[in-house]
KELO-751335 format. One record per atom (N, C-alpha, C): x negated, y negated, z. Coordinates in Angstrom, 1 decimal. Atoms other than C-alpha are relative to their C-alpha. Example, Ala and Ser with C-alpha at 12.3 -4.5 7.8 and 13.67 -1.06 7.14 Angstrom:
REM KELO-751335
{site {-0.9 1.2 0.0}},
{site {-12.3 4.5 7.8}},
{site {-0.9 -1.2 0.0}},
{site {0.9 1.1 0.0}},
{site {-13.7 1.1 7.1}},
{site {0.8 -1.1 0.8}},
END
This chain:
REM KELO-751335
{site {0.4 1.2 -0.8}},
{site {120.0 83.0 -79.4}},
{site {-1.5 0.1 0.0}},
{site {1.3 0.0 0.3}},
{site {116.6 81.8 -80.3}},
{site {-0.7 -0.3 1.4}},
{site {0.7 0.2 -1.1}},
{site {114.1 81.6 -77.5}},
{site {-0.7 -1.1 -0.1}},
{site {0.7 1.2 -0.1}},
{site {112.6 78.5 -76.2}},
{site {-1.8 -0.1 0.2}},
{site {1.6 -0.2 -0.2}},
{site {108.6 78.6 -76.4}},
{site {-0.2 -1.2 0.8}},
{site {0.3 0.9 -1.0}},
{site {107.5 76.5 -73.3}},
{site {-1.7 -0.5 -0.3}},
{site {1.3 0.2 0.3}},
{site {103.7 77.1 -74.3}},
{site {-0.1 -0.7 -1.3}},
{site {0.5 0.6 1.1}},
{site {102.0 75.4 -76.9}},
{site {-0.5 1.0 -1.1}},
{site {0.5 -1.1 1.0}},
{site {101.7 77.2 -80.3}},
{site {-1.7 0.0 0.1}},
{site {1.4 -0.1 0.3}},
{site {98.2 78.3 -80.2}},
{site {-0.7 1.4 -0.3}},
{site {0.5 -1.3 0.8}},
{site {97.9 81.4 -82.2}},
{site {-1.2 -0.1 -0.4}},
{site {1.6 -0.2 0.4}},
{site {94.3 80.3 -83.2}},
{site {-0.8 0.1 1.1}},
{site {0.8 -0.3 -1.5}},
{site {93.1 80.8 -79.6}},
{site {-0.9 1.2 0.0}},
{site {1.1 -1.2 -0.2}},
{site {90.1 83.1 -79.1}},
{site {0.7 1.0 0.4}},
{site {-0.8 -1.2 -0.7}},
{site {91.6 86.6 -78.8}},
{site {-1.4 1.3 0.2}},
{site {1.1 -1.1 -0.1}},
{site {89.7 89.6 -77.3}},
{site {0.7 1.3 -0.1}},
{site {-0.4 -1.4 0.2}},
{site {90.1 93.1 -78.5}},
{site {0.0 0.8 1.2}},
{site {0.1 -0.9 -0.8}},
{site {91.2 95.7 -76.2}},
{site {0.9 0.9 -0.3}},
{site {-1.1 -1.2 0.5}},
{site {93.2 98.9 -75.8}},
{site {0.5 0.3 1.2}},
{site {-0.8 0.0 -0.9}},
{site {95.7 98.3 -73.2}},
{site {1.4 0.5 0.1}},
{site {-1.2 -0.4 0.1}},
{site {98.9 100.0 -72.4}},
{site {0.5 -0.3 1.2}},
{site {-0.7 1.0 -1.1}},
{site {101.5 98.1 -70.3}},
{site {1.3 0.4 0.0}},
{site {-1.2 -0.1 -0.1}},
{site {105.2 98.8 -69.2}},
{site {0.7 -0.8 0.3}},
{site {-0.8 1.6 -0.2}},
{site {107.4 95.9 -69.9}},
{site {1.1 0.2 0.4}},
{site {-1.7 -0.3 -0.4}},
{site {110.8 95.3 -68.7}},
{site {0.5 -1.1 -1.0}},
{site {-0.8 0.6 1.0}},
{site {113.0 94.0 -71.6}},
{site {1.7 0.3 0.5}},
{site {-1.5 0.5 -0.7}},
{site {116.8 92.6 -70.6}},
{site {0.8 1.1 -0.7}},
{site {-1.1 -0.9 0.7}},
{site {118.4 95.1 -73.4}},
{site {-0.4 1.2 0.0}},
{site {0.7 -1.2 0.2}},
{site {116.1 98.1 -73.5}},
{site {-0.5 0.6 1.3}},
{site {0.9 -0.3 -1.4}},
{site {114.8 98.3 -69.8}},
{site {-1.0 0.2 -0.5}},
{site {1.5 -0.3 -0.2}},
{site {111.3 99.6 -69.3}},
{site {-0.2 0.4 -1.8}},
{site {0.7 -0.2 0.9}},
{site {109.3 99.6 -72.4}},
{site {-1.3 0.0 -0.1}},
{site {1.2 -0.4 -0.2}},
{site {105.9 100.8 -73.4}},
{site {-0.8 -0.9 -1.2}},
{site {0.7 0.7 0.9}},
{site {103.4 98.3 -75.1}},
{site {-1.3 0.3 0.0}},
{site {1.7 -0.2 0.4}},
{site {100.0 99.2 -76.6}},
{site {-0.5 -1.3 -0.1}},
{site {0.8 1.3 0.2}},
{site {97.8 95.5 -76.2}},
{site {-0.7 0.5 -0.8}},
{site {1.4 0.1 0.8}},
{site {95.2 95.4 -78.9}},
{site {-0.6 -1.1 -0.1}},
{site {0.9 1.0 -0.1}},
{site {94.3 91.9 -78.4}},
{site {0.9 -1.2 1.0}},
{site {-0.6 0.9 -0.7}},
{site {94.9 89.0 -76.0}},
{site {-0.8 -1.2 0.0}},
{site {0.8 1.3 -0.1}},
{site {94.3 85.3 -75.7}},
{site {0.7 -0.7 1.3}},
{site {-0.8 0.7 -1.3}},
{site {95.3 82.8 -72.9}},
{site {1.4 -0.1 -0.1}},
{site {-1.3 0.5 0.1}},
{site {98.4 82.1 -74.8}},
{site {1.0 1.3 -0.2}},
{site {-0.8 -0.7 0.4}},
{site {99.6 85.4 -75.8}},
{site {-0.8 1.4 -0.5}},
{site {0.5 -1.5 0.5}},
{site {98.9 88.9 -77.1}},
{site {0.4 0.6 -1.3}},
{site {-0.7 -0.9 1.2}},
{site {99.3 91.4 -80.2}},
{site {0.2 1.6 0.6}},
{site {0.0 -1.5 -0.2}},
{site {100.5 94.9 -79.7}},
{site {1.0 0.9 -0.9}},
{site {-0.5 -1.1 0.9}},
{site {101.5 98.1 -81.4}},
{site {0.9 0.6 0.6}},
{site {-0.7 -1.1 -0.8}},
{site {103.9 100.9 -80.7}},
{site {1.2 -0.9 0.7}},
{site {-1.0 1.2 -0.9}},
{site {106.4 97.9 -80.1}},
{site {1.8 1.0 -0.4}},
{site {-1.0 -0.6 0.4}},
{site {110.1 99.6 -80.3}},
{site {1.0 -1.4 -0.4}},
{site {-1.0 0.9 0.7}},
{site {113.0 97.9 -82.0}},
{site {0.5 -1.4 0.5}},
{site {-0.1 1.2 -0.8}},
{site {112.5 94.3 -80.6}},
{site {0.3 -1.2 -1.3}},
{site {-0.4 0.8 1.2}},
{site {113.9 91.1 -82.6}},
{site {-0.6 -1.5 0.5}},
{site {0.6 1.5 -0.5}},
{site {112.2 87.5 -82.7}},
{site {0.5 -0.8 0.8}},
{site {-0.6 0.7 -1.1}},
{site {112.9 85.6 -79.7}},
{site {0.3 0.8 1.2}},
{site {-0.2 -0.6 -0.9}},
{site {113.2 88.6 -77.6}},
{site {-1.0 -0.3 1.2}},
{site {0.6 0.0 -1.3}},
{site {111.8 88.3 -74.0}},
{site {-0.6 1.3 0.7}},
{site {0.7 -1.0 -0.9}},
{site {109.4 90.5 -72.0}},
{site {-0.4 -0.1 1.1}},
{site {0.7 0.6 -1.3}},
{site {108.1 90.4 -68.5}},
{site {-0.7 1.6 -0.1}},
{site {0.8 -0.9 -0.5}},
{site {105.1 92.5 -67.5}},
{site {-0.9 -0.2 1.1}},
{site {1.0 0.5 -1.4}},
{site {102.5 92.7 -64.8}},
{site {-1.2 0.4 -0.4}},
{site {1.5 0.3 0.3}},
{site {98.7 91.8 -65.7}},
{site {-0.8 0.4 1.3}},
{site {0.7 0.1 -1.1}},
{site {95.9 92.5 -63.3}},
{site {-0.5 -1.5 0.2}},
{site {0.2 1.3 -0.5}},
{site {95.0 89.1 -61.6}},
{site {1.3 -1.1 -0.2}},
{site {-0.9 0.8 0.4}},
{site {97.8 87.5 -63.4}},
{site {1.3 0.1 0.8}},
{site {-1.2 -0.3 -0.8}},
{site {100.8 89.4 -61.8}},
{site {1.2 0.3 -1.4}},
{site {-1.2 0.2 0.8}},
{site {104.2 89.1 -63.5}},
{site {-0.2 -1.3 -0.8}},
{site {-0.5 0.9 1.2}},
{site {104.6 87.2 -66.7}},
{site {0.8 0.3 -1.0}},
{site {-1.1 -0.4 1.4}},
{site {107.2 86.8 -69.7}},
{site {-1.0 -0.8 -0.9}},
{site {0.4 0.5 1.4}},
{site {106.5 86.6 -73.2}},
{site {1.1 0.3 -0.9}},
{site {-1.0 0.1 0.8}},
{site {108.3 85.8 -75.9}},
{site {-0.2 1.0 -1.6}},
{site {0.7 -0.4 1.1}},
{site {108.0 87.8 -79.3}},
{site {0.5 -1.2 -1.2}},
{site {-0.2 1.0 1.2}},
{site {107.0 85.4 -82.2}},
{site {0.3 0.3 -1.6}},
{site {-0.2 -1.0 1.3}},
{site {106.6 87.6 -85.2}},
{site {-0.4 1.5 0.2}},
{site {0.0 -1.1 -0.4}},
{site {106.8 91.1 -86.0}},
{site {-0.2 0.6 -1.2}},
{site {0.2 -0.6 1.3}},
{site {105.6 93.5 -89.0}},
{site {0.6 1.6 0.7}},
{site {-0.5 -1.1 -0.5}},
{site {106.7 97.2 -89.1}},
{site {-1.4 0.7 1.2}},
{site {1.0 -0.7 -0.8}},
{site {103.2 98.3 -87.3}},
{site {-0.1 -0.7 1.3}},
{site {0.5 0.7 -0.8}},
{site {102.4 95.3 -85.0}},
{site {0.9 -1.2 0.4}},
{site {-0.8 1.2 -0.8}},
{site {104.0 92.3 -83.0}},
{site {-0.9 -1.0 0.9}},
{site {0.5 1.1 -0.7}},
{site {103.0 89.0 -81.8}},
{site {0.7 -0.8 1.2}},
{site {-0.5 0.6 -1.2}},
{site {103.7 87.6 -78.3}},
{site {-0.3 -1.1 0.2}},
{site {0.1 1.2 -0.8}},
{site {103.7 84.3 -76.8}},
{site {0.2 0.0 1.5}},
{site {-0.1 0.0 -1.8}},
{site {103.4 84.1 -72.7}},
{site {1.0 -1.6 0.1}},
{site {-0.4 1.0 -0.2}},
{site {105.6 81.9 -71.3}},
{site {-0.7 -1.3 0.5}},
{site {0.6 1.0 -0.4}},
{site {102.9 79.8 -69.9}},
{site {-1.4 0.4 -0.4}},
{site {1.3 -0.7 0.5}},
{site {99.3 79.7 -70.8}},
{site {-0.9 0.5 1.1}},
{site {1.0 -0.4 -0.9}},
{site {96.8 81.5 -68.6}},
{site {-0.9 -0.9 0.3}},
{site {1.3 0.5 -0.5}},
{site {94.4 79.4 -66.5}},
{site {-1.4 0.7 -0.5}},
{site {1.7 -0.5 0.5}},
{site {90.5 79.8 -67.9}},
{site {-0.6 0.9 0.7}},
{site {0.8 -1.2 -0.9}},
{site {89.1 81.4 -64.9}},
{site {1.0 1.1 0.1}},
{site {-0.6 -1.0 -0.2}},
{site {92.0 83.4 -64.4}},
{site {0.1 1.3 -1.0}},
{site {-0.1 -0.2 1.3}},
{site {91.9 84.5 -67.9}},
{site {-1.4 1.2 -0.1}},
{site {1.0 -1.0 -0.3}},
{site {88.5 85.6 -67.4}},
{site {-0.3 1.2 1.0}},
{site {-0.2 -1.0 -0.9}},
{site {89.0 87.3 -64.3}},
{site {1.0 1.4 -0.4}},
{site {-0.6 -1.0 0.3}},
{site {91.7 89.3 -66.1}},
{site {-0.9 0.9 -1.2}},
{site {0.8 -0.9 0.9}},
{site {89.3 90.5 -69.1}},
{site {-1.0 0.6 0.8}},
{site {1.4 -0.9 -0.7}},
{site {86.6 91.5 -66.4}},
{site {1.1 1.5 0.7}},
{site {-1.0 -1.0 -0.6}},
{site {90.0 93.6 -64.8}},
{site {0.0 1.1 -1.1}},
{site {-0.3 -1.1 1.0}},
{site {90.8 95.4 -68.0}},
{site {-0.8 0.5 -0.5}},
{site {1.5 -0.5 0.8}},
{site {87.3 96.0 -69.0}},
{site {-0.1 1.4 1.0}},
{site {0.5 -0.9 -0.7}},
{site {86.9 98.0 -65.8}},
{site {1.5 1.2 0.0}},
{site {-1.4 -0.9 -0.3}},
{site {90.8 99.8 -66.0}},
{site {-0.6 1.2 -1.3}},
END
């Protein structure tokens, strides 16, 4: 079943590089670790992605934002791009970046 993405396809949005590890929840695989390499208000790119398929959904907890879901949009052997279920508001996104820098 293909995921229905509710957020606007904004992959050209400004991305911010980082090195942040999260434990995400996947309906089929349970807890999985993701290494987020860059993030924007609409999504993120991760490495060390287990066997996920395009359209797969993950849920994770981010500082400031709390729980948020994302859908796998693209994947290669080493990287994967996810789109958040909703756009993160500009003020919240700035606060998120500040919190991630402090970690």
